[in-house]
C-alpha positions, 0 to 999 in steps of 0.5 A: 500500500505504501508504495501505491501512495507514493506513486500517487502523491508524487504524481500530483505534486508540482515541482518547483526548482532549487539548487541542490548540493550533495554531501558525504561524510565518512568515519573510518577505524583510522581517523586520517581517513575521515573524509566531509564532502560538499558539493553541487549535484547536477541532474547528470550525476543525480542516479550515480550519487544515489547508487555510488557509480563513477566519482562517487564510487566507496574508495578502496581503502588499506588492509585494516581499515574500515568504515565506521559509519556515514551520512549521505544527504541531498542538500537544498539549502538555499529554498526560495521558491515561494511555493517550496514548502506548499502542500503537494510540491516537491523540488526535484524532478518526479523521476529524481524524486521516486528514485532517491526514495527507492535507492536510499531507502527513505520513508514513502510517507515522507511526501504525505508530510507536505502539508503538514504545519507546525514542528512534525517528526515521524520515525519507524522501522522499515519491515525489513527483518534482516537489514532493518532501516530507522525511518525518521521524517522532521519537517517545520514548515509555516505559511508564507510571509511578504511572498517568501516561504519558510520551513525546513524538512528532512527525511533519513534512513539509517542502516542499523547494521552498518551504521550508514545514514542516507538521506535528504534535507531542505531548508529556506534561507530564513531556517536553521538548517545551514547552520545545523548541516555546519554543525554536523560537519563537525561531528565526524567522530559521532556521525553513527549516532542517526539522531544526532542531525534531528537533535542538532536542529532541535536544538536550534529551534529551541535555542536562546532565541526563544528565551529572549522572546519572552523576556522581551514579551514579559518587559512589554507586559509591565510597560503595558500594566504601568500604562493601563492600571497607572495611566495617570501616572505615565509619561510620554517616554513610555509610548503610550502618551500623545499630547498629554492623553493617553493612546488606548488604541495603542495600548490595544494594539500592543497588547495583541502584539505582546500575546502573540510574541508569547505564543510564538515558538509555544513550548507545548508543542516542542514537548510533543517533539521532544517526546517523539525523539526520546521514543526514537532513541529508545527504538535506535538502542533496542535494535542496535546490534552487539558489534556496534554497542561500542563504549564511544555510542553508548556515550553519545546515547547518554549523552543525547539523552541527558541533553534531550532531558535538559531541554524537556526542563528549560521548555518546561520552565519556558511553558510556565513563564509564558502560561504567567505572562498570557493570565497577566495579559488577559488581566490587563486586556479586561481592565482596558476593556473596562476602561473603554466601556467606561469613556463610552458610557461618558460620552453616551452620557453627553451625546445624551445631554446634547440630544435634550438640549437639541430638543429643548431648543426645537422646544424653544423655537416651536415657542417662539413661533407661536409667540410670532402668532400671538404678536400678529394676533396683537397687532390686528386691531390696529391694522382694523382700527386703521381701516375703521379710521379710513373711513372717517378721517379722509375723504376722498370725493372730494376734487382731492384728498382730505385729510381729518384734523382729528387724524391724531387720534390714530396715532395716539391710540395704535402707538401706545397699544403697540408699545404696550403689546412688545414691552409685555412681550419681551419681558415674557419672553425674558422669563421664559428663556431663564427658566428654560436655562435653569431647565438645561441646568437641572438636566445636565446636573442630573446627567452629572449625578448619573454618571457618577453613580455609575462610575462609582459603581463600576469602579467598586467592581475594579481592582483599585489602584492602591490595592495593585500597586502601593500594598504594603509588604507582607499584605 
């Protein structure tokens, strides 16, 4: 079934081009013959390298000198194609990829791991009981960032009886694969252990960079706590004060970024990978033949086990540290939401007050229109009197208009009446405006009292600044 699934998955894969090299490391009983070679691998020499023909044929050794272990890898350490770590994508010709997996006895399931996300480690023995091979798949691929792919992958097959490790390794420039291969070259005397390269990769993946990220996140958290809980005392150098006003948007944005930084390379996943590597160590040592159980191999195996235990303790400490940081971030996020809610409530109160003022202004306008109508009604008697007086004070039937000597009676009655009405309206309007101003003041005072009561209730439900920062020792 494995070979059928392998053929099917390779045929559906897309091919991309990457620069290919080969690496050969040989360890002999005489250290003078140990060798390390890394050179470009051209397509016409690919099959010769797989089957150790031509320039790659095994060298003739002097009598008494035997090969103890070797590592033969096909390398693509400068992978740059944007899709090189996408699912169902290979960076070798399908024919070359099939030949490589078959000739080097690499795991057929490796092609099915192209869609894996996050760190991945798998190991198992093949079905050859006479000459078992320990097969390993180790990879980590992420989504593309700014158009560039990121990740690395490793497939190994270790001949337990003869100490020969064949494999394929690929990585982008942003990965640590180049540095890991450099370390592998320096460990010629230890290449007989198949977990040497995977553990070197693991040590780089959980290197000091993870510790620094967590430390930086904790320092960032302290600044955020100061900004959220003591926002009345923070300074502009903290980066959260703009023109004397605390920038809540910046604080909220940094809370999200800080949370993301804490989750970077979360130790929980690497603890699972570490457990799988430890299982692989036990599987290797259990089937290791007696002829290869030399003191050097046992010593190296014990050293690798000790190193993994060191990483386990380290990752557990980082996990506890990150957990505490995340909990404190949750507290600050809740406090920030309360602050934003208070400001929104205050803004809503202000908007409600303005709306009430607009309603009262509309009411006053309607009253003014009523007043104008009222004044018009009051001036109607004057107009009526003018029409009446016009019938008696003017005579238009003579040869010319004749004004009656008693025309002054009209003005004596109309002018005082109009001035009296205007004066009455003026006094009435002033009193009415004073009443409206008093109503607005009462309305504003009522809104402020309501706001104070709500804010006091909300503050009683949250942690006060004094209890957070000024608590006495031993409390």
